[in-house]
Every structure is written in structure tokens, then in C-alpha cells.
Backbone as a printed PyTorch tensor [residue, N CA C, xyz], in Angstrom:
tensor([[[ -3.1630,  14.8900, -14.6720],
         [ -2.2640,  13.8290, -15.0830],
         [ -1.6500,  14.2230, -16.4240]],

        [[ -0.4060,  13.8400, -16.6330],
         [  0.3190,  14.2010, -17.8410],
         [ -0.2680,  13.4940, -19.0560]],

        [[ -0.1220,  14.1390, -20.1960],
         [ -0.6210,  13.5530, -21.4380],
         [  0.1800,  12.3100, -21.7910]],

        [[ -0.5020,  11.3170, -22.3370],
         [  0.1760,  10.1230, -22.7930],
         [  0.2560,   9.0140, -21.7530]],

        [[ -0.0690,   9.3220, -20.4980],
         [ -0.0420,   8.2930, -19.4660],
         [ -1.4600,   7.7840, -19.2370]],

        [[ -1.6640,   6.4660, -19.3410],
         [ -3.0160,   5.9430, -19.1240],
         [ -3.4020,   6.0320, -17.6460]],

        [[ -4.6680,   6.2570, -17.4020],
         [ -5.1770,   6.2900, -16.0400],
         [ -5.3930,   4.8480, -15.6010]],

        [[ -4.7820,   4.4840, -14.4940],
         [ -4.8790,   3.1120, -14.0050],
         [ -6.1990,   2.9270, -13.2680]],

        [[ -6.9930,   1.9890, -13.7360],
         [ -8.2430,   1.6760, -13.0670],
         [ -7.9460,   0.8930, -11.7910]],

        [[ -8.6920,   1.1490, -10.7260],
         [ -8.4650,   0.3810,  -9.5000],
         [ -8.8550,  -1.0820,  -9.7140]],

        [[ -8.0020,  -1.9720,  -9.2320],
         [ -8.2690,  -3.4010,  -9.3790],
         [ -8.9670,  -3.9200,  -8.1360]],

        [[ -9.9240,  -4.7820,  -8.3470],
         [-10.6500,  -5.4010,  -7.2580],
         [-10.1280,  -6.8240,  -7.0700]],

        [[ -9.9900,  -7.2430,  -5.8200],
         [ -9.5630,  -8.5990,  -5.5040],
         [-10.5910,  -9.2130,  -4.5590]],

        [[-10.7170, -10.5170,  -4.6370],
         [-11.6640, -11.2280,  -3.7880],
         [-10.9070, -11.7650,  -2.5790]],

        [[-11.3680, -11.4110,  -1.3600],
         [-10.6520, -11.7250,  -0.1290],
         [-11.5980, -12.4110,   0.8480]],

        [[-11.0920, -13.4350,   1.5330],
         [-11.8520, -14.0990,   2.5870],
         [-11.2700, -13.6880,   3.9310]],

        [[-11.9500, -12.7710,   4.6270],
         [-11.4990, -12.3430,   5.9500],
         [-12.0750, -13.2370,   7.0370]],

        [[-13.1840, -13.8830,   6.7620],
         [-13.8300, -14.8340,   7.6620],
         [-14.0140, -16.1220,   6.8550]],

        [[-13.6880, -17.2890,   7.4130],
         [-13.8330, -18.5290,   6.6460],
         [-15.2240, -18.6770,   6.0380]],

        [[-15.2470, -18.8840,   4.7320],
         [-16.5090, -19.0850,   4.0130],
         [-17.1820, -17.8130,   3.5350]],

        [[-16.6710, -16.6500,   3.9270],
         [-17.2700, -15.3740,   3.5140],
         [-16.2730, -14.6540,   2.6220]],

        [[-16.6510, -14.4250,   1.3660],
         [-15.7710, -13.7410,   0.4120],
         [-16.2910, -12.3430,   0.1530]],

        [[-15.3870, -11.3760,   0.1440],
         [-15.7380,  -9.9850,  -0.1130],
         [-14.8310,  -9.4300,  -1.2020]],

        [[-15.3300,  -8.4490,  -1.9540],
         [-14.5190,  -7.7580,  -2.9480],
         [-13.8710,  -6.5620,  -2.2840]],

        [[-12.5540,  -6.4810,  -2.3890],
         [-11.7910,  -5.3770,  -1.8120],
         [-10.9800,  -4.7090,  -2.9240]],

        [[-10.5210,  -3.5140,  -2.6400],
         [ -9.7210,  -2.7440,  -3.5830],
         [ -8.2510,  -3.0880,  -3.3950]],

        [[ -7.5680,  -3.4470,  -4.4860],
         [ -6.1330,  -3.7040,  -4.4050],
         [ -5.4230,  -2.4250,  -3.9880]],

        [[ -4.4470,  -2.5590,  -3.1100],
         [ -3.7590,  -1.3870,  -2.5720],
         [ -3.0670,  -0.6040,  -3.6950]],

        [[ -3.4040,   0.6860,  -3.8570],
         [ -2.7840,   1.4760,  -4.9200],
         [ -1.3460,   1.8940,  -4.6130]],

        [[ -0.9560,   1.8880,  -3.3370],
         [  0.3960,   2.3190,  -2.9670],
         [  1.4450,   1.2720,  -3.3090]],

        [[  1.1270,  -0.0170,  -3.0560],
         [  2.1120,  -1.0810,  -3.2760],
         [  1.7220,  -1.9870,  -4.4440]],

        [[  0.6590,  -1.6540,  -5.1620],
         [  0.1430,  -2.4510,  -6.2880],
         [ -0.1400,  -3.8920,  -5.8830]],

        [[ -0.6220,  -4.0840,  -4.6630],
         [ -1.0110,  -5.4080,  -4.2020],
         [  0.1400,  -6.2910,  -3.7650]],

        [[  1.3290,  -5.7430,  -3.5940],
         [  2.4830,  -6.5460,  -3.1780],
         [  2.5960,  -6.6360,  -1.6590]],

        [[  2.0750,  -5.6510,  -0.9300],
         [  2.1830,  -5.6300,   0.5170],
         [  3.4910,  -5.0360,   1.0120]],

        [[  4.4270,  -4.8020,   0.0980],
         [  5.7410,  -4.2540,   0.4480],
         [  6.0270,  -3.0670,  -0.4640]],

        [[  6.5600,  -1.9990,   0.1240],
         [  6.9280,  -0.8220,  -0.6440],
         [  8.1380,  -0.1750,   0.0270]],

        [[  8.7290,   0.7980,  -0.6090],
         [  9.8620,   1.5050,  -0.0070],
         [  9.3470,   2.4470,   1.0710]],

        [[  9.9120,   2.3310,   2.2680],
         [  9.5330,   3.1990,   3.3820],
         [ 10.7820,   3.9100,   3.8940]],

        [[ 10.5850,   5.0860,   4.4690],
         [ 11.7070,   5.8400,   5.0250],
         [ 12.0410,   5.3090,   6.4110]],

        [[ 13.3260,   5.0670,   6.6300],
         [ 13.8080,   4.5630,   7.9140],
         [ 14.8600,   5.5460,   8.4340]],

        [[ 14.7320,   5.9180,   9.6920],
         [ 15.7030,   6.8190,  10.3080],
         [ 16.9580,   6.0370,  10.6820]],

        [[ 18.1110,   6.5370,  10.2470],
         [ 19.3930,   5.9210,  10.5740],
         [ 20.1440,   6.8970,  11.4750]],

        [[ 20.2840,   6.5470,  12.7710],
         [ 20.9670,   7.4650,  13.6800],
         [ 22.4710,   7.5100,  13.4340]],

        [[ 23.0320,   8.6900,  13.5720],
         [ 24.4720,   8.8830,  13.4460],
         [ 24.8650,   9.9000,  14.5180]],

        [[ 25.5940,   9.4600,  15.5580],
         [ 25.8900,  10.3790,  16.6620],
         [ 26.7580,  11.5770,  16.2610]],

        [[ 27.5230,  11.4680,  15.1880],
         [ 28.3940,  12.5680,  14.7840],
         [ 27.6540,  13.5810,  13.9210]],

        [[ 26.9170,  13.0860,  12.9180],
         [ 26.2380,  13.9770,  11.9700],
         [ 24.7490,  14.1590,  12.2710]],

        [[ 24.2250,  13.4480,  13.2370],
         [ 22.8140,  13.6070,  13.6030],
         [ 21.8870,  12.5850,  12.9840]],

        [[ 22.3170,  11.9200,  11.9310],
         [ 21.4880,  10.8920,  11.3060],
         [ 20.9430,  11.3290,   9.9610]],

        [[ 20.2870,  10.4000,   9.3100],
         [ 19.7010,  10.6710,   8.0030],
         [ 18.5610,   9.6910,   7.7520]],

        [[ 17.7990,   9.9430,   6.7070],
         [ 16.7000,   9.0630,   6.3110],
         [ 17.1480,   8.1980,   5.1510]],

        [[ 16.7950,   6.9260,   5.2140],
         [ 17.1350,   5.9800,   4.1630],
         [ 15.8640,   5.2610,   3.7270]],

        [[ 15.7970,   4.8630,   2.4740],
         [ 14.6580,   4.0970,   1.9840],
         [ 15.0130,   2.6240,   1.9590]],

        [[ 14.1390,   1.8140,   2.5530],
         [ 14.3140,   0.3720,   2.5850],
         [ 12.9720,  -0.2830,   2.3060]],

        [[ 12.9760,  -1.5040,   1.7730],
         [ 11.7060,  -2.2070,   1.6000],
         [ 11.0800,  -2.5060,   2.9620]],

        [[  9.7950,  -2.2650,   3.0660],
         [  9.0940,  -2.5020,   4.3240],
         [  7.6070,  -2.6650,   4.0910]],

        [[  6.8970,  -2.9160,   5.1710],
         [  5.4570,  -3.1170,   5.1120],
         [  4.7650,  -1.8520,   4.6250]],

        [[  3.8520,  -2.0200,   3.7020],
         [  3.1220,  -0.8860,   3.1290],
         [  2.2940,  -0.2000,   4.2180]],

        [[  2.4510,   1.1220,   4.4000],
         [  1.6940,   1.8110,   5.4430],
         [  0.2060,   1.9730,   5.1020]],

        [[ -0.1550,   1.9070,   3.8330],
         [ -1.5560,   2.0930,   3.4450],
         [ -2.4010,   0.8550,   3.7360]],

        [[ -1.8340,  -0.3390,   3.5080],
         [ -2.6180,  -1.5700,   3.6830],
         [ -2.0910,  -2.4480,   4.8230]],

        [[ -1.0500,  -2.0260,   5.5230],
         [ -0.4230,  -2.7830,   6.5970],
         [  0.0250,  -4.1750,   6.1300]],

        [[  0.4270,  -4.2820,   4.8670],
         [  0.9350,  -5.5360,   4.3300],
         [ -0.1310,  -6.5360,   3.9130]],

        [[ -1.4090,  -6.1590,   3.9720],
         [ -2.4960,  -7.0810,   3.6220],
         [ -2.7290,  -7.1800,   2.1160]],

        [[ -2.1920,  -6.2800,   1.3430],
         [ -2.2820,  -6.2280,  -0.1150],
         [ -3.6200,  -5.7210,  -0.6310]],

        [[ -4.5240,  -5.3270,   0.2540],
         [ -5.8040,  -4.7550,  -0.1610],
         [ -6.2240,  -3.7030,   0.8520]],

        [[ -7.1110,  -2.8130,   0.4250],
         [ -7.6880,  -1.8160,   1.3300],
         [ -9.1980,  -1.9730,   1.2860]],

        [[ -9.8250,  -1.7410,   2.4030],
         [-11.2780,  -1.8750,   2.4850],
         [-11.9360,  -0.6560,   1.8660]],

        [[-13.0700,  -0.8780,   1.2540],
         [-13.8230,   0.2040,   0.6100],
         [-14.8840,   0.6940,   1.5820]],

        [[-14.8410,   1.9770,   1.9040],
         [-15.8570,   2.5640,   2.7430],
         [-17.0600,   2.9590,   1.8950]],

        [[-18.2500,   2.9110,   2.4830],
         [-19.4490,   3.3230,   1.7500],
         [-19.4090,   4.8080,   1.4190]],

        [[-18.6630,   5.5950,   2.2170],
         [-18.5640,   7.0330,   1.9750],
         [-17.6620,   7.3380,   0.7680]],

        [[-16.7290,   6.4190,   0.4390],
         [-15.8090,   6.6370,  -0.6740],
         [-16.4390,   6.3700,  -2.0220]],

        [[-17.4950,   5.5970,  -2.0690],
         [-18.0940,   5.1980,  -3.3470],
         [-18.9130,   6.2960,  -3.9390]]])
């Protein structure tokens, strides 16, 4: 990492996936917990063949849930 940039600590969020059961999950590092990020979208063009464009879309890392589950193997 470059000098002068602080290392961002992973943020934990409390999530209820089952009513009455709360678990600590890791906030998604790709979208910073927003659930939306810029994704590449293919735009077809019959003359030039098409191109890739960036548009806001569902985060591919967390599927828009705003958190990622922590595996026991990752800890």
C-alpha cells in the first residue's frame, strides 16, 4: 500500500438473517456497505461490435445485501 494512505479496518455490522437471531457480519469491502457499485455492462452495436460501459448496479461481491459472511477458514 502507498505511503500516507491509512489502512481501512474492516467494519462489522449486526444482521438478522432469521427473526430473533442476530449475527455479526463483515461490511462489504467492494461497495462499502451500499449494496450498489459500478459494474460493467455490455452495450451491443451492430456496426462497431459493441463496447463496455460502467453503470450503477448490484454489487457482485455481496449480491446487494451490503454484507459478506465470514468463513471460519478466513479468520
